[in-house]
TIRO-2110 file (N, C-alpha, C; in Angstrom, 1 decimal):
// TIRO-2110
77.8, 161.6, 73.7, N, 1, A
77.3, 160.0, 72.8, CA, 1, A
76.4, 159.6, 73.4, C, 1, A
75.7, 158.6, 72.3, N, 2, A
74.4, 158.2, 72.1, CA, 2, A
74.9, 156.5, 72.8, C, 2, A
73.6, 156.1, 73.7, N, 3, A
73.5, 154.7, 74.3, CA, 3, A
73.0, 153.9, 72.8, C, 3, A
73.8, 152.8, 72.9, N, 4, A
73.2, 151.7, 72.2, CA, 4, A
72.5, 150.7, 72.5, C, 4, A
71.7, 150.1, 72.0, N, 5, A
70.6, 149.0, 72.3, CA, 5, A
71.3, 148.7, 73.7, C, 5, A
72.4, 147.5, 72.8, N, 6, A
72.8, 146.9, 73.9, CA, 6, A
73.1, 147.2, 74.9, C, 6, A
73.7, 148.5, 75.2, N, 7, A
74.2, 149.1, 76.7, CA, 7, A
72.9, 149.3, 77.2, C, 7, A
72.0, 149.5, 76.9, N, 8, A
70.5, 149.8, 77.7, CA, 8, A
69.8, 148.4, 78.3, C, 8, A
70.3, 147.2, 77.2, N, 9, A
69.7, 146.0, 77.7, CA, 9, A
70.8, 145.1, 79.2, C, 9, A
72.0, 145.7, 79.0, N, 10, A
72.4, 145.4, 80.0, CA, 10, A
72.4, 146.1, 81.3, C, 10, A
72.6, 147.2, 81.5, N, 11, A
71.9, 148.2, 82.1, CA, 11, A
70.2, 147.7, 83.0, C, 11, A
69.3, 147.3, 82.2, N, 12, A
67.7, 146.8, 82.5, CA, 12, A
68.3, 145.2, 82.8, C, 12, A
70.0, 144.4, 83.0, N, 13, A
69.4, 143.0, 83.2, CA, 13, A
70.3, 143.5, 84.8, C, 13, A
70.9, 144.3, 84.8, N, 14, A
71.9, 144.6, 85.8, CA, 14, A
70.9, 145.4, 87.2, C, 14, A
69.7, 145.9, 86.7, N, 15, A
68.9, 146.5, 87.4, CA, 15, A
68.2, 145.3, 88.4, C, 15, A
67.8, 144.6, 87.6, N, 16, A
67.1, 143.5, 87.6, CA, 16, A
67.5, 142.5, 88.4, C, 16, A
68.7, 142.2, 88.7, N, 17, A
69.7, 141.5, 89.6, CA, 17, A
69.4, 142.0, 90.6, C, 17, A
70.1, 143.0, 90.5, N, 18, A
70.4, 143.8, 91.8, CA, 18, A
68.4, 144.0, 92.9, C, 18, A
67.8, 144.2, 91.9, N, 19, A
66.7, 144.0, 92.2, CA, 19, A
65.9, 142.9, 93.1, C, 19, A
66.4, 141.8, 92.5, N, 20, A
65.9, 140.2, 93.1, CA, 20, A
67.0, 139.8, 93.8, C, 20, A
68.2, 140.4, 94.1, N, 21, A
68.7, 140.3, 94.9, CA, 21, A
68.5, 140.8, 96.2, C, 21, A
67.6, 142.2, 96.3, N, 22, A
67.6, 142.8, 97.2, CA, 22, A
66.4, 142.1, 97.9, C, 22, A
65.3, 142.0, 97.1, N, 23, A
64.0, 140.8, 97.5, CA, 23, A
64.4, 139.7, 98.0, C, 23, A
65.6, 138.9, 97.6, N, 24, A
66.1, 137.9, 98.5, CA, 24, A
66.6, 138.2, 100.0, C, 24, A
67.6, 138.8, 99.8, N, 25, A
68.0, 139.6, 101.2, CA, 25, A
67.3, 139.7, 102.2, C, 25, A
66.0, 140.6, 101.6, N, 26, A
64.8, 141.2, 101.9, CA, 26, A
64.2, 139.4, 102.8, C, 26, A
63.5, 138.7, 102.4, N, 27, A
63.3, 137.6, 102.4, CA, 27, A
63.5, 136.3, 103.6, C, 27, A
65.4, 136.8, 103.1, N, 28, A
65.9, 135.8, 104.2, CA, 28, A
66.2, 136.4, 105.8, C, 28, A
65.8, 137.6, 105.5, N, 29, A
65.6, 138.8, 107.3, CA, 29, A
64.4, 138.4, 107.9, C, 29, A
63.3, 138.1, 107.0, N, 30, A
62.3, 137.9, 107.2, CA, 30, A
61.9, 136.8, 108.4, C, 30, A
62.5, 135.7, 107.1, N, 31, A
62.3, 134.2, 107.8, CA, 31, A
63.5, 133.9, 108.5, C, 31, A
64.5, 134.6, 109.2, N, 32, A
65.7, 134.2, 110.1, CA, 32, A
65.3, 135.0, 111.1, C, 32, A
64.3, 135.3, 111.4, N, 33, A
64.7, 136.3, 112.9, CA, 33, A
65.2, 135.3, 114.2, C, 33, A
64.6, 134.3, 114.1, N, 34, A
65.0, 133.1, 115.9, CA, 34, A
66.3, 133.0, 115.7, C, 34, A
66.7, 132.9, 114.2, N, 35, A
68.1, 132.1, 114.3, CA, 35, A
69.3, 133.1, 114.7, C, 35, A
69.4, 134.7, 115.1, N, 36, A
69.9, 135.5, 115.4, CA, 36, A
70.3, 135.3, 117.0, C, 36, A
69.4, 134.7, 117.6, N, 37, A
70.0, 134.5, 118.9, CA, 37, A
70.7, 133.3, 119.5, C, 37, A
72.1, 133.2, 120.2, N, 38, A
72.7, 132.1, 120.0, CA, 38, A
71.9, 131.2, 120.8, C, 38, A
70.8, 131.1, 121.5, N, 39, A
70.4, 130.3, 122.8, CA, 39, A
69.8, 129.1, 121.3, C, 39, A
69.2, 129.4, 120.3, N, 40, A
68.6, 129.1, 119.2, CA, 40, A
70.0, 128.1, 118.2, C, 40, A
70.9, 128.1, 118.4, N, 41, A
71.8, 127.7, 117.6, CA, 41, A
72.9, 126.8, 118.7, C, 41, A
72.7, 126.0, 120.2, N, 42, A
72.7, 125.2, 121.2, CA, 42, A
72.6, 124.0, 120.7, C, 42, A
73.0, 123.3, 120.6, N, 43, A
72.2, 121.8, 120.4, CA, 43, A
73.1, 120.9, 122.1, C, 43, A
72.7, 119.9, 123.0, N, 44, A
72.7, 119.5, 123.9, CA, 44, A
72.7, 117.9, 123.9, C, 44, A
73.6, 117.1, 124.3, N, 45, A
73.3, 115.7, 124.5, CA, 45, A
72.6, 115.1, 125.5, C, 45, A
71.8, 114.1, 125.1, N, 46, A
70.9, 113.6, 126.2, CA, 46, A
71.8, 112.4, 126.9, C, 46, A
71.3, 111.9, 128.1, N, 47, A
71.8, 110.7, 128.3, CA, 47, A
72.3, 109.5, 127.8, C, 47, A
71.4, 109.1, 126.4, N, 48, A
71.5, 108.1, 125.3, CA, 48, A
72.4, 108.3, 124.3, C, 48, A
73.0, 109.9, 124.4, N, 49, A
74.1, 110.3, 123.4, CA, 49, A
73.3, 111.0, 122.1, C, 49, A
72.5, 111.2, 122.0, N, 50, A
71.3, 111.9, 121.0, CA, 50, A
71.3, 113.1, 121.5, C, 50, A
71.5, 114.2, 120.2, N, 51, A
71.2, 115.7, 120.2, CA, 51, A
69.9, 116.0, 120.7, C, 51, A
69.9, 117.0, 121.6, N, 52, A
68.5, 117.4, 121.9, CA, 52, A
68.5, 119.2, 121.7, C, 52, A
67.5, 119.6, 121.7, N, 53, A
67.3, 121.1, 121.8, CA, 53, A
66.8, 121.2, 123.4, C, 53, A
66.8, 120.8, 124.2, N, 54, A
66.8, 121.1, 126.0, CA, 54, A
67.9, 120.6, 126.7, C, 54, A
68.5, 121.2, 127.3, N, 55, A
69.2, 120.8, 128.3, CA, 55, A
69.1, 119.1, 129.0, C, 55, A
70.1, 119.0, 129.4, N, 56, A
69.9, 117.6, 130.1, CA, 56, A
69.2, 118.1, 132.0, C, 56, A
68.7, 117.1, 131.9, N, 57, A
68.3, 116.9, 133.4, CA, 57, A
69.5, 116.6, 134.8, C, 57, A
70.3, 117.5, 135.4, N, 58, A
70.8, 117.1, 136.0, CA, 58, A
70.7, 116.3, 137.0, C, 58, A
69.6, 115.9, 137.4, N, 59, A
69.9, 114.7, 138.6, CA, 59, A
69.9, 113.2, 137.7, C, 59, A
70.2, 113.4, 136.7, N, 60, A
70.7, 111.4, 136.0, CA, 60, A
71.5, 112.0, 135.4, C, 60, A
72.5, 112.6, 135.8, N, 61, A
74.0, 112.6, 135.7, CA, 61, A
74.8, 112.0, 136.2, C, 61, A
75.5, 111.3, 135.6, N, 62, A
76.3, 110.0, 136.0, CA, 62, A
77.8, 110.4, 135.8, C, 62, A
78.3, 110.3, 137.7, N, 63, A
79.7, 110.2, 137.3, CA, 63, A
80.6, 108.9, 136.9, C, 63, A
81.5, 109.0, 135.7, N, 64, A
82.3, 107.7, 136.0, CA, 64, A
83.8, 108.2, 136.5, C, 64, A
84.8, 107.3, 137.3, N, 65, A
85.8, 107.5, 137.3, CA, 65, A
87.0, 106.9, 136.2, C, 65, A
87.7, 108.1, 135.9, N, 66, A
89.0, 107.9, 134.8, CA, 66, A
89.8, 106.8, 135.2, C, 66, A
89.6, 106.0, 136.3, N, 67, A
90.5, 104.7, 136.8, CA, 67, A
89.6, 103.5, 136.2, C, 67, A
88.3, 103.4, 136.0, N, 68, A
87.8, 102.8, 135.7, CA, 68, A
87.5, 102.4, 134.3, C, 68, A
87.7, 103.4, 133.4, N, 69, A
87.6, 103.8, 131.5, CA, 69, A
88.9, 102.7, 131.5, C, 69, A
88.4, 101.6, 130.5, N, 70, A
89.8, 100.7, 129.6, CA, 70, A
89.7, 101.0, 128.4, C, 70, A
90.8, 101.8, 128.2, N, 71, A
91.6, 101.7, 126.6, CA, 71, A
91.9, 100.6, 126.3, C, 71, A
91.4, 100.0, 125.0, N, 72, A
91.8, 99.1, 124.3, CA, 72, A
91.3, 97.8, 124.5, C, 72, A
91.6, 96.3, 124.0, N, 73, A
90.9, 94.7, 124.1, CA, 73, A
91.2, 94.3, 125.6, C, 73, A
89.9, 94.2, 126.0, N, 74, A
90.2, 93.8, 127.7, CA, 74, A
91.1, 92.1, 127.7, C, 74, A
91.8, 92.0, 128.8, N, 75, A
92.6, 90.4, 128.1, CA, 75, A
91.5, 89.5, 128.7, C, 75, A
91.8, 88.3, 127.0, N, 76, A
91.2, 87.3, 127.5, CA, 76, A
91.3, 86.3, 128.1, C, 76, A
90.3, 85.7, 129.2, N, 77, A
90.6, 84.6, 129.9, CA, 77, A
90.7, 83.8, 129.7, C, 77, A
91.6, 82.8, 130.0, N, 78, A
91.7, 81.3, 129.8, CA, 78, A
90.3, 80.7, 129.9, C, 78, A
90.5, 79.5, 128.9, N, 79, A
88.8, 79.1, 129.2, CA, 79, A
89.2, 77.8, 130.0, C, 79, A
87.9, 77.4, 130.6, N, 80, A
88.3, 76.0, 131.3, CA, 80, A
88.6, 75.1, 130.7, C, 80, A
89.8, 74.1, 131.1, N, 81, A
90.2, 72.9, 130.4, CA, 81, A
89.0, 71.8, 129.8, C, 81, A
87.9, 71.9, 131.2, N, 82, A
86.6, 70.9, 130.5, CA, 82, A
85.7, 71.5, 130.0, C, 82, A
85.9, 72.8, 129.0, N, 83, A
85.3, 73.3, 128.6, CA, 83, A
86.1, 72.4, 126.8, C, 83, A
87.1, 72.7, 126.8, N, 84, A
88.0, 72.3, 125.7, CA, 84, A
87.5, 70.7, 125.3, C, 84, A
87.1, 69.6, 126.6, N, 85, A
87.3, 68.5, 126.1, CA, 85, A
85.8, 68.2, 125.4, C, 85, A
85.4, 67.7, 124.3, N, 86, A
84.4, 67.5, 123.6, CA, 86, A
84.6, 65.6, 123.5, C, 86, A
82.7, 65.2, 123.3, N, 87, A
82.7, 64.1, 122.8, CA, 87, A
82.1, 64.2, 121.2, C, 87, A
82.5, 63.4, 120.5, N, 88, A
81.5, 63.5, 118.7, CA, 88, A
81.7, 61.6, 118.7, C, 88, A
80.9, 61.7, 116.9, N, 89, A
81.0, 60.6, 116.6, CA, 89, A
82.0, 61.0, 115.4, C, 89, A
82.9, 59.8, 114.5, N, 90, A
82.9, 60.4, 113.2, CA, 90, A
82.0, 60.5, 112.4, C, 90, A
81.7, 61.2, 111.2, N, 91, A
80.9, 61.0, 110.7, CA, 91, A
81.6, 60.1, 109.4, C, 91, A
82.7, 60.5, 109.1, N, 92, A
82.9, 60.5, 108.1, CA, 92, A
84.5, 60.1, 108.0, C, 92, A
85.4, 59.4, 107.3, N, 93, A
87.0, 59.2, 107.4, CA, 93, A
87.4, 58.8, 106.2, C, 93, A
88.0, 59.0, 105.9, N, 94, A
88.9, 58.7, 104.3, CA, 94, A
90.7, 57.9, 104.7, C, 94, A
90.2, 56.7, 105.0, N, 95, A
91.8, 56.5, 105.1, CA, 95, A
93.1, 56.6, 104.1, C, 95, A
92.4, 56.8, 102.6, N, 96, A
93.6, 57.0, 102.1, CA, 96, A
94.3, 58.4, 102.0, C, 96, A
93.0, 59.3, 102.2, N, 97, A
93.5, 60.8, 102.6, CA, 97, A
94.1, 60.7, 103.6, C, 97, A
93.3, 60.2, 104.9, N, 98, A
93.6, 60.6, 105.9, CA, 98, A
93.0, 61.7, 106.7, C, 98, A
92.3, 62.1, 106.2, N, 99, A
91.2, 63.0, 107.1, CA, 99, A
89.9, 62.8, 107.5, C, 99, A
89.2, 63.3, 107.7, N, 100, A
87.8, 63.1, 107.8, CA, 100, A
87.1, 64.2, 108.8, C, 100, A
85.8, 63.5, 109.4, N, 101, A
84.5, 64.8, 110.1, CA, 101, A
84.3, 64.3, 111.6, C, 101, A
84.0, 64.6, 112.1, N, 102, A
83.5, 64.4, 113.5, CA, 102, A
82.3, 65.4, 113.5, C, 102, A
81.1, 64.9, 114.5, N, 103, A
80.1, 65.5, 114.5, CA, 103, A
80.2, 65.6, 116.3, C, 103, A
80.4, 67.1, 116.6, N, 104, A
80.1, 67.2, 118.0, CA, 104, A
79.3, 67.1, 118.5, C, 104, A
78.5, 66.2, 119.9, N, 105, A
77.5, 65.8, 120.4, CA, 105, A
77.0, 67.0, 120.8, C, 105, A
77.5, 68.1, 121.5, N, 106, A
77.1, 69.2, 121.8, CA, 106, A
76.4, 70.0, 121.4, C, 106, A
77.2, 70.2, 119.8, N, 107, A
77.1, 71.5, 119.1, CA, 107, A
76.4, 71.1, 117.9, C, 107, A
76.4, 69.6, 117.7, N, 108, A
75.7, 69.3, 116.3, CA, 108, A
76.7, 69.8, 115.2, C, 108, A
78.1, 70.5, 115.4, N, 109, A
78.8, 71.3, 114.1, CA, 109, A
79.5, 69.8, 113.8, C, 109, A
80.1, 70.1, 112.7, N, 110, A
80.8, 68.9, 112.0, CA, 110, A
82.1, 69.7, 112.2, C, 110, A
83.2, 68.8, 112.7, N, 111, A
84.6, 69.5, 113.1, CA, 111, A
86.0, 68.8, 112.2, C, 111, A
86.4, 69.2, 111.0, N, 112, A
87.5, 68.1, 110.7, CA, 112, A
88.6, 67.6, 111.5, C, 112, A
89.2, 66.6, 110.9, N, 113, A
90.3, 65.7, 111.5, CA, 113, A
91.1, 65.1, 111.2, C, 113, A
92.2, 65.6, 111.2, N, 114, A
93.5, 64.5, 110.5, CA, 114, A
93.6, 63.3, 111.0, C, 114, A
94.3, 62.6, 110.2, N, 115, A
94.9, 61.4, 110.8, CA, 115, A
96.1, 61.7, 112.2, C, 115, A
96.8, 63.0, 111.6, N, 116, A
98.0, 63.0, 112.6, CA, 116, A
97.6, 63.4, 114.1, C, 116, A
96.5, 64.0, 114.1, N, 117, A
95.7, 64.5, 115.5, CA, 117, A
95.3, 63.2, 116.3, C, 117, A
95.3, 62.6, 115.8, N, 118, A
94.5, 61.5, 116.3, CA, 118, A
95.6, 60.2, 117.1, C, 118, A
95.3, 59.6, 118.5, N, 119, A
96.3, 58.3, 118.4, CA, 119, A
96.2, 57.1, 118.1, C, 119, A
94.3, 56.7, 117.8, N, 120, A
93.9, 55.9, 117.2, CA, 120, A
93.7, 55.7, 116.1, C, 120, A
93.5, 54.7, 115.9, N, 121, A
92.6, 54.2, 114.0, CA, 121, A
91.3, 54.5, 114.4, C, 121, A
90.8, 55.7, 113.5, N, 122, A
89.5, 56.1, 113.5, CA, 122, A
88.6, 55.7, 112.1, C, 122, A
87.4, 54.8, 112.3, N, 123, A
87.0, 54.6, 111.8, CA, 123, A
85.0, 55.1, 111.5, C, 123, A
84.4, 55.2, 110.8, N, 124, A
82.9, 55.5, 111.0, CA, 124, A
82.2, 54.9, 111.7, C, 124, A
81.0, 56.2, 112.5, N, 125, A
80.5, 55.7, 113.4, CA, 125, A
81.3, 55.5, 115.0, C, 125, A
82.6, 55.8, 115.0, N, 126, A
83.7, 55.6, 116.0, CA, 126, A
83.0, 56.3, 116.8, C, 126, A
82.9, 56.3, 118.6, N, 127, A
82.9, 57.7, 119.4, CA, 127, A
84.2, 58.3, 119.9, C, 127, A
84.2, 59.5, 120.0, N, 128, A
85.6, 59.9, 120.0, CA, 128, A
85.3, 60.8, 120.8, C, 128, A
87.1, 61.2, 121.8, N, 129, A
86.9, 62.4, 122.6, CA, 129, A
87.9, 63.2, 122.2, C, 129, A
87.8, 64.6, 122.5, N, 130, A
88.5, 65.4, 121.4, CA, 130, A
88.8, 66.8, 122.1, C, 130, A
89.7, 67.5, 121.4, N, 131, A
89.5, 69.2, 121.5, CA, 131, A
89.4, 69.4, 120.7, C, 131, A
89.0, 71.1, 120.8, N, 132, A
88.7, 71.9, 119.7, CA, 132, A
90.3, 72.9, 119.6, C, 132, A
90.7, 73.1, 118.3, N, 133, A
91.7, 74.1, 117.9, CA, 133, A
91.2, 74.7, 116.8, C, 133, A
91.5, 76.2, 116.7, N, 134, A
90.7, 76.7, 115.5, CA, 134, A
92.1, 76.9, 114.5, C, 134, A
91.9, 76.7, 113.1, N, 135, A
92.9, 76.6, 112.3, CA, 135, A
92.7, 77.6, 111.3, C, 135, A
93.3, 77.7, 110.1, N, 136, A
92.8, 78.6, 108.8, CA, 136, A
91.5, 79.0, 108.4, C, 136, A
91.0, 77.2, 108.4, N, 137, A
89.7, 77.7, 107.6, CA, 137, A
88.4, 77.4, 108.7, C, 137, A
89.0, 76.8, 109.9, N, 138, A
87.9, 76.9, 110.8, CA, 138, A
88.2, 76.1, 112.1, C, 138, A
87.2, 76.0, 112.7, N, 139, A
87.6, 74.4, 113.6, CA, 139, A
87.9, 72.9, 113.3, C, 139, A
89.3, 72.8, 113.8, N, 140, A
89.8, 71.4, 113.9, CA, 140, A
89.7, 70.5, 115.3, C, 140, A
89.4, 69.2, 114.9, N, 141, A
90.2, 68.2, 116.1, CA, 141, A
91.4, 68.0, 116.4, C, 141, A
91.7, 68.2, 117.7, N, 142, A
93.0, 67.9, 118.4, CA, 142, A
93.1, 66.4, 119.1, C, 142, A
94.1, 65.9, 119.4, N, 143, A
94.6, 65.1, 121.0, CA, 143, A
92.8, 63.8, 120.3, C, 143, A
92.4, 63.3, 119.6, N, 144, A
91.1, 62.9, 118.9, CA, 144, A
91.7, 61.1, 119.9, C, 144, A
90.9, 60.6, 120.3, N, 145, A
90.5, 59.1, 121.1, CA, 145, A
89.9, 58.6, 121.1, C, 145, A
89.5, 57.5, 121.5, N, 146, A
88.5, 56.5, 121.1, CA, 146, A
87.6, 56.6, 122.7, C, 146, A
86.3, 56.9, 122.8, N, 147, A
85.5, 57.1, 123.4, CA, 147, A
85.8, 55.4, 124.5, C, 147, A
86.3, 55.3, 125.6, N, 148, A
85.5, 54.2, 126.2, CA, 148, A
85.0, 54.0, 127.3, C, 148, A
END
């Protein structure tokens, strides 16, 4: 049976690809001599939590009691009532709409105030004593009284 030209070409391509594959395999074998031992594949964590190729120093080992580890959010301490009471000056107040803003003297922050939060009538440039409460749009002044 006579071989055709196409068949000869396919055989040449197969031999060429086998030769290239064998060369790549040999090259990988030569370049990867140090990767065969298990010590080169080990990674350590240092005291800061970073990966390192060196084992950690046993003198820097820190022991932690399991009881000291808190899982979850720590309980929030109740704020001091004296810190909640602030003083400020009414910078703007609209009597028709019933709201305005107080400039906190401690933080220089502008705080929203509604007429329902006040026991006394408010006017611009009035000195007031108030408490801060967080609302959906930010901090609000509550229990607003004129400063004496």
